[in-house]
Phi, psi and omega in degrees: 000136182280155180292149177292153183288134179290152177294150181289146178234170176273005178090355181278346178216158180292157182293143178267119181102172182291157176238164181291143182287154174275173185252001185295317180296324179294326177294318181287330184064047184296123178264142180244128177226132178246130181246146175275186186296338180270000180088013177268150185280124177246338175224143187215113183276159176302326179292331174294319176303315182291321183285317186261342177094353183259140176283168179299319180299322181284334186263320187299134181086349180269154179291121186298318182298314184290334184281322192243346189250142176293151184305325185284351181252004184299316181298315179298314182293323176301317181295316178298320180293320181294321181295320180295313184291325183282314186267336184082001180274138182286158174228140179224144178167174179263147183206141177282131176241159180253125179277168182300325182281004179091351179282161180247140180222138174280127182238138176271122184251147163230110186248136180211155182272141176242150179227127180266184187284353177260003179088003177287148180253139176228168175238130176257125175246121175255129186224145176213151177302126185296324180296321177295316181299315181296319182296319179292322177297317178298319181296318179298314182295319179295314179301313180297318179294318180295318181294318183289324185265351184296139178286347181260154178284130180229143180204160175237132177251140177281179183300340176268012177060041174253145180294130173238346179206136181219134177270168182297329180295321180290327174305314182291317182295321183274340182073027182225137181290160177302319180299326181284340175282324191304130175077003180245156181274160177303325180295331181276333183272313184233073184296339182267008179256067176043053189296320179299313180295322180293319181295317179297320180293318180296321178294322176297317177295318181297323183282318187264331186083359179275123185288155173253120187244125172052048175284127179279125181233136177243132179179192184233155176230164179299345176293328181211072190293345185261359189227131175288134173244157177249130186237149172256114185251134172231141181229138179224137176281139178258124176235145173272182184292342176269010178067023171283136179279121178269330183152206183230132173266138188236133171235139183226128180233128177282109181246029183302312182295318180293321180295318179299315180297320177297316178298317181294320178296319179293322178294321175298318178297317180294323177298316176297323180294320179297316180295318179296319177298322180294321181295331181274332191254338183268133176089027181285342177226179174253026175272128183297309182295320179297318180295316176300317180296321177300320177296315180298319181295323179293323186280343180250129004259006187299324185248330183206163177273328179227130181228132174234143175244114182237138176247148172298135184297326179296323179293316179300323181276358177084021180256163176304148186241015180291134180248138174278169181298334182252005181275139173281164178258118177267112187248141173253120178286125180254326185209150178211128181224147178164191176296136179288147178054046177246154178296326178297320177291319181292337180285340184272159180283132178289149180307137181097341182279142176256126183233151179251120179256126182300159184300335184271000179285150183295321180293327175296316175303320183298308183284338178284317184270339185074020182240151176293147176241117184240130172236093185300317178238108184282125173257169182299326180283351175276337186301316180297335179275345177267319181276158180284329185215168181298327178295319179292324178299320178294319178299318180295323178295319179293327182287348181083032178299124182232352176208144187220144181211131174235131185235131181286147172263109187238128176218131178056038176078004182244136176281120182264328181176214182214150171259113187257122187236133181227146173242122176243317182264318178294120185288340182288133174285159174296139179231188184298320177299321178294325176297318179295320177296314180299318179297319180297313179300313182298320179296315182292319182287327184300322179295317180292320178295321179295319176300314180297322180294314181292323177295318181295320177296316178295320180294317179297322176300310181297321182289323176294318176300314181298316179296326182287338181270341177279155179295153172281236176281124180301145180295151175282123181238154182287140173075011180219140167248130186236140168225152187209161174213142169235123178246113180295162175296156179297165184292350181272001177219172185274166179292139181266192183244030180290144175207164175215163178201153174233120192233113178291139178237170178294153175078028179063016176279161181222131173266134179244126185229137166221131182218169181212115178276129178290143181108189182205169177089193184299321182300313179297318179297318179296316180298317177303318180297321179293316181295322180295317179298317179296318180297318180297318180297311184289327180295328180296340178278356179057048182276158173299145183301321179298314180297318181299318179294330178293319177295319175296326180298317179292322179296318180294323179300331179277355185258060172056050173061034176284152178232141179210151170256154185198142169236132186234130183226142176240122179260130176247107184289337178287320179273349183054046180219165173230134171255127190230139172229146187234136176242075176073015183262164175296142182290145175292158176258132173252126179249122181237135181305132179080003181228154175290147177300151182221145170279127181298135180274089184247146169300129185296323183070186179245156178299157174293136180105348176287311175084151171083006183232134180282150176254159186237136176263133180241135179256130180232149177289144183214083184280160174302134185099338179285155180231143172244128183245113176255144186203161173257170189294339179300338182283327189244338184273136174224169179280344192247359181225151178286159181297321181301316180299316183289326176293321178296322178294325177296314179298322181296319179295324181282349182278001184284188181292162181293129183234162166302143182300325181297322177292323179295318177303313179297319180299316183292317181293315183296323187269325190258330183279105183282144179298331181276002179269094187276065180217146178281166186226131170244131182227128178225125180236127180240133179241129181285137178242158175289138176286144180293000000 
């Protein structure tokens, strides 16, 4: 039976009471034999019985040499025994012995003289199988050599987690000698190396026997007290063959460089992913604000916690953007992204706002010099140069702004604005790699932003031109009530060439015109203006509608191969009729009280500018209360429905109860004009009235 386990102590005194036996002697199987002065066996242990094969009854009283030694070795053994007994000096060595079964085994001996209280002399022989001894010696030698020469730190902690063994590598890693480790806990030796977590992990391994493998630990040691290192920590419980817990083996490897390389590789991968994401997401439209928002969305949270995209107001307006050393930067906020309801967001300019930044502000320096401005560690005195005003600086301070970066947006050699980046939650400061990534994003986005800016300026110019060429409030004419709408194309496409007109004629007659110049942009708007002017001039001659379209066809042919569709109608309130001619345009709808709406059956004709084809005038009744609805294709055409379906939808809407014409215009635009239909719309509705 093994002895009971001694109570745990703190190491300041030896344990009180017996402790559990170790297992090394059992592994060796050490045999004990006691001989009297004549060389006869007087004591014989169970291990001797196992080693030599003789029972105690067979061995006791017999001459040991004759029992276990071959005849040719008797003289040598006798001489060695006599020397030990005479001199009292021990003898150790290996010797072949003969077992009871006749086999021979090399045995490692330790022989020494014993003296009892009566002065009698005995010889104690300790013996073990030499192969077992050699194997253990080799294991010990190998372990010791490996531990001493290992490049990784190795140590053994006792059950109280105190150092009892430390190899040279761990001495170097910790910057503490082996002697300074002994009897101390890891928390006492390396307090800055996550000592609490290390102590808890070691105790868990000690209690459960489950090893901890390659746990990453970050901390500092006396060897390099000013720098964080990354370590790979492994812990194993040590048990002997009797399952006694001896302590915990610890291995520590400095993986700082590998960890740094891994972090850098992961950062590089993320940067490439951000750039790839930017290529796919930035510039999906030609809307300036949308493009700026796409840039901000890509940068949060991968690059910054709060991102603002601001353009110089002069750039947005199409004016030169060069700033002098003492000039403030007038910036227009286009996009802002970050955590909702945060002080850092409240400190930024909301999209659409125009703000003036003093010459000493960092964003002003960025757009003036065209160079990135980096503040890796933001201090309190940096905040006034980052924020626009003292109130915003206070908000940034409360938000915990600790790192700032502003990168210019440059396209075609012109500074457009700045990409403003702030870190409040991400604890890492902006570094050189972040600057490179921000510049790459800014470079890619700047071209898209510049394209959107130029497109928006061109579109605004075309829209202004088009609106200037369209009629203002239509004149009041006898016998007609008129309502109209013009809906420009969406911001994702260019301005078209749709137009309408209401032209008073002699004899209380009125000309109604709706047309559509094919193409878009300033050219289409200019062509539309010329055709509208020509139509007004020809209408004054009171020409037949077909003849007027023939003249317009010739005019269009002379305008650089322009093509346009047009429907021209003349209302005579006295005859209660309309004469209508069509040049490739969608037919008008006639709405008559008590009858279903109908598309007028007109010869389609060919568009203006084709030339060589005659047009036809058709006369239709137009009684008081009747309505004619003229429109361009932008009202009814979509990508997902056939034209017939859309025209049926138009007729269904017009079949409702009689409404004010203004309401009818709004209903048609609201219901039929789809957001994905990037075409402008001209709509003109005329209702016949009774003459006074």
